[in-house]
FIFIMI-934118 format. One line per field, with one value per residue (C-alpha): residue number from 1; residue in three letters; x, y, z. Coordinates in steps of 0.5 Angstrom, whole numbers, plus 500, padded with zeros to 3 digits. Last residue first. Layout:
<nodes>
n: [NUM:...]
res: [ALA:...]
x: [X:...]
y: [Y:...]
z: [Z:...]
</nodes>
This chain:
<nodes>
n: [267:266:265:264:263:262:261:260:259:258:257:256:255:254:253:252:251:250:249:248:247:246:245:244:243:242:241:240:239:238:237:236:235:234:233:232:231:230:229:228:227:226:225:224:223:222:221:220:219:218:217:216:215:214:213:212:211:210:209:208:207:206:205:204:203:202:201:200:199:198:197:196:195:194:193:192:191:190:189:188:187:186:185:184:183:182:181:180:179:178:177:176:175:174:173:172:171:170:169:168:167:166:165:164:163:162:161:160:159:158:157:156:155:154:153:152:151:150:149:148:147:146:145:144:143:142:141:140:139:138:137:136:135:134:133:132:131:130:129:128:127:126:125:124:123:122:121:120:119:118:117:116:115:114:113:112:111:110:109:108:107:106:105:104:103:102:101:100:99:98:97:96:95:94:93:92:91:90:89:88:87:86:85:84:83:82:81:80:79:78:77:76:75:74:73:72:71:70:69:68:67:66:65:64:63:62:61:60:59:58:57:56:55:54:53:52:51:50:49:48:47:46:45:44:43:42:41:40:39:38:37:36:35:34:33:32:31:30:29:28:27:26:25:24:23:22:21:20:19:18:17:16:15:14:13:12:11:10:9:8:7:6:5:4:3:2:1]
res: [GLU:ARG:ASN:ARG:LEU:GLU:TRP:PHE:ALA:VAL:ALA:SER:ALA:ALA:ALA:VAL:ASN:LEU:SER:ASP:VAL:GLY:HIS:ALA:MET:PRO:ILE:ARG:VAL:VAL:TYR:ASP:ALA:GLY:GLU:ILE:ALA:THR:GLN:PRO:LEU:GLY:ASP:GLY:GLU:THR:GLY:MET:LEU:LEU:ALA:LEU:ARG:PRO:GLU:GLN:LYS:LEU:ALA:PRO:TYR:ASP:LEU:PRO:VAL:SER:ARG:ASP:THR:LEU:ALA:MET:ALA:ALA:THR:ARG:PHE:GLY:LEU:GLU:HIS:LEU:GLN:GLU:GLN:PRO:ARG:ASP:VAL:TRP:THR:TRP:PRO:VAL:LEU:PHE:VAL:SER:GLY:MET:SER:VAL:ARG:VAL:SER:ARG:ARG:ASN:LEU:PRO:ASP:CYS:SER:ASP:PRO:THR:LEU:LEU:VAL:ALA:ASP:MET:GLY:LEU:ALA:ALA:ALA:SER:ARG:PHE:ILE:ALA:GLY:ILE:ASN:THR:THR:ASP:VAL:VAL:GLY:HIS:ILE:VAL:VAL:VAL:ARG:ARG:ALA:GLY:ARG:CYS:VAL:ASP:ALA:VAL:ALA:PRO:PRO:VAL:PRO:ARG:ARG:MET:ALA:CYS:LEU:VAL:GLY:ARG:THR:LEU:THR:TYR:GLY:THR:LEU:GLN:ALA:LEU:LEU:LYS:ARG:GLU:GLY:THR:TYR:VAL:PRO:ILE:ASP:GLY:VAL:ARG:GLU:VAL:ILE:ASP:ALA:ALA:ASP:GLY:GLY:ILE:HIS:ARG:HIS:GLU:CYS:LEU:LEU:ALA:LEU:PRO:GLU:TYR:GLY:ALA:ASP:LEU:ALA:VAL:ARG:ILE:VAL:LYS:PRO:SER:GLU:ALA:ILE:PHE:ILE:GLY:ARG:GLN:PRO:ASP:LEU:ARG:ASN:ARG:LEU:GLN:ALA:GLU:THR:LEU:THR:SER:PHE:VAL:GLU:VAL:GLY:PRO:HIS:GLU:LEU:SER:THR:ILE:GLU:ILE:VAL:ALA:MET]
x: [671:668:675:672:671:664:666:673:671:665:670:675:671:669:676:678:672:667:667:663:657:652:646:648:655:658:664:670:675:681:684:691:694:700:697:693:700:703:698:699:693:688:689:686:685:691:690:687:690:686:691:687:689:685:681:674:671:674:672:665:665:661:666:664:670:674:677:675:678:675:680:681:687:686:692:693:697:702:708:712:706:705:712:712:705:707:714:717:712:712:708:702:699:692:690:695:693:686:687:681:683:681:686:692:691:691:697:701:702:699:705:702:703:709:713:708:703:701:696:694:689:683:676:671:673:680:681:675:679:685:682:679:686:689:683:684:691:691:697:694:700:698:695:695:690:691:686:688:694:698:704:703:706:712:713:713:718:717:717:721:716:715:716:710:709:702:697:691:686:680:682:687:686:691:697:701:704:698:693:697:697:689:688:692:698:701:707:707:714:715:716:710:705:699:697:697:693:688:687:686:679:679:685:690:684:683:690:690:695:701:704:711:715:710:712:707:704:697:694:698:696:689:689:692:687:681:685:685:691:697:704:709:716:722:729:729:727:734:735:727:726:718:718:722:718:712:715:718:716:710:709:716:718:715:722:725:719:719:712:711:708:709:707:711:708:713:711]
y: [554:547:543:536:531:528:529:527:520:519:519:516:510:509:509:504:499:499:496:491:490:487:490:497:501:506:509:507:512:510:517:519:514:510:504:504:505:500:495:496:499:495:488:487:494:497:503:510:515:521:527:533:540:544:538:540:536:530:532:531:524:523:518:513:512:506:503:496:496:497:502:509:512:519:523:530:535:540:539:534:530:529:527:522:519:519:516:515:520:521:527:531:538:537:539:535:528:531:530:525:521:515:517:519:513:509:512:512:519:517:512:506:505:502:508:511:517:524:528:535:540:535:539:534:535:534:529:525:525:523:517:515:515:511:506:505:504:499:499:502:502:507:513:519:524:531:537:543:545:551:548:541:540:544:540:533:536:536:530:532:533:528:531:530:525:526:521:523:519:520:515:511:504:499:496:503:501:497:502:507:503:502:509:511:516:522:524:531:532:539:546:549:545:550:549:542:542:547:542:536:535:536:539:534:529:526:524:520:523:522:528:529:533:537:540:541:547:546:548:544:538:540:540:533:530:533:531:524:520:523:519:520:522:521:525:529:523:520:513:512:513:513:512:506:503:505:500:503:500:504:511:513:508:513:517:513:509:502:501:503:508:514:521:527:534:538:544]
z: [193:192:191:189:194:192:185:185:189:184:178:181:183:176:173:179:177:183:189:194:190:195:192:194:195:200:197:202:205:209:212:214:210:212:213:207:203:207:205:198:194:190:189:182:178:182:187:188:193:194:196:200:202:205:209:210:205:208:215:213:211:205:202:208:213:212:219:218:211:204:200:197:201:203:204:208:204:207:202:207:207:200:199:205:202:195:195:188:185:177:174:172:171:168:161:157:160:158:151:150:156:152:146:151:154:148:145:152:154:161:162:166:173:177:177:182:179:181:178:179:181:181:179:176:168:169:174:170:164:167:170:164:160:166:166:159:159:164:169:175:180:185:181:186:186:188:191:193:189:189:188:187:180:182:189:185:180:173:168:162:156:150:144:139:133:131:128:123:120:124:129:124:123:126:125:124:117:115:117:113:107:107:108:102:104:107:111:114:115:120:118:122:126:125:117:118:124:121:115:119:118:111:106:109:111:105:104:110:115:119:122:125:130:134:140:146:148:151:145:141:145:145:137:137:141:137:130:132:135:139:139:144:143:148:147:153:157:155:158:159:151:151:144:145:151:147:141:135:128:126:127:129:123:118:117:111:107:109:109:102:098:102:099:103:105:107:111]
</nodes>
């Protein structure tokens, strides 16, 4: 471990925490060299426990021997950049949550079949682009018994810094990957699909047949337009959450929590 005091915004090595955009961190051209940022001691601990590889730490002075002492101890021989709170806020553009950031190696996304192997309940995130919603869906998926998460390529990256923080590290707890043809690939793997949408053929969430499905995938759509019509038409079930007081729908994150709880694997 090398503790490195930084005194300027141009200190070599800290660009990963400052000047690189989320797209540059993700490195679409070479995923094996991609990086993501985990924020706060609790989230960093969850990532380390899940086997993610740390590359560098950015930590306020007071946390090196405080809240982040155990993290500094376990990350091994990587740079630990430190400085005063004001300087670090100028560097990153925001005040650090609990004073610690960790740059970590982005894993290569696994195959859909590998993520779904042994799974009974899967959620497909279809075109959801809000980072907060992505984080919240992952947190609910982990807490409420989803076995895996699949995301279409037009969805937000789960390893976006804000998504990771909102999920409280749950993105490290549930197997996930990207999927190009969700319904076709899930049907090949023996799943039935349930599209969350308001249509004339929608059945209520407590529809008995849904709970009896041995392998079920829930399709959750975008914040504004919902699922594409092709996804709805190709689903085995179309499902709605019964509403009161004339409310027609819930935010996708809230709807996911309700659906996960109702349709969780009870065995």
